[in-house]
C-alpha positions, 0 to 999 in steps of 0.5 A: 062777778055777782051782780049787786042784788047777790052781794046785798043779800049775802051781807044780810045774810051774814048778818043774820038779818032778813030783807024784811029787816033791812029795808025797816032799817033803811026806811023803805018798803019790803018791796023796793028793796026786794026789787034791788036784791032781785036786780030788777031796779038800783037804789039812787044813791042816797038810798045806796048809802043807808043800805051800806050803814045798815049793812056795816060796810062800805060802797066800794065793798057792795060794789065789789071795788074792795072784798066784802069783810066777812066774819071770821068766827061767830064773835065777830058776825055778832059784833059786826051785826052790832055795829049794823044795828046801831048805825039804823038808830036813832040818838034816843034809841042810842041813848037807850042801847048805851044804858044797857050795855054800861048795866051789862058792864057793871055786872062783869 
């Protein structure tokens, strides 16, 4: 069975996210996140939940109680990456994203 660190890294890679980007999205320093993906330390519960949210997955999936939902194709990977990005945004940024998406939908 893979370690938590390996599952964190694999999920981030599926979404095309660097370690730096994941640590930014969860609001911790990159060296601290590096300790988690290297299995040197384990995140506290609150941090673990933020990691799950940033990676668009559940605690059960990252803890290997359920299989990770891997994108079936490129479009699924893009959708999962968008959801993961949105999960880490504050209300102001979400409002901006909504305006952009509305404008793009009007062009179709």
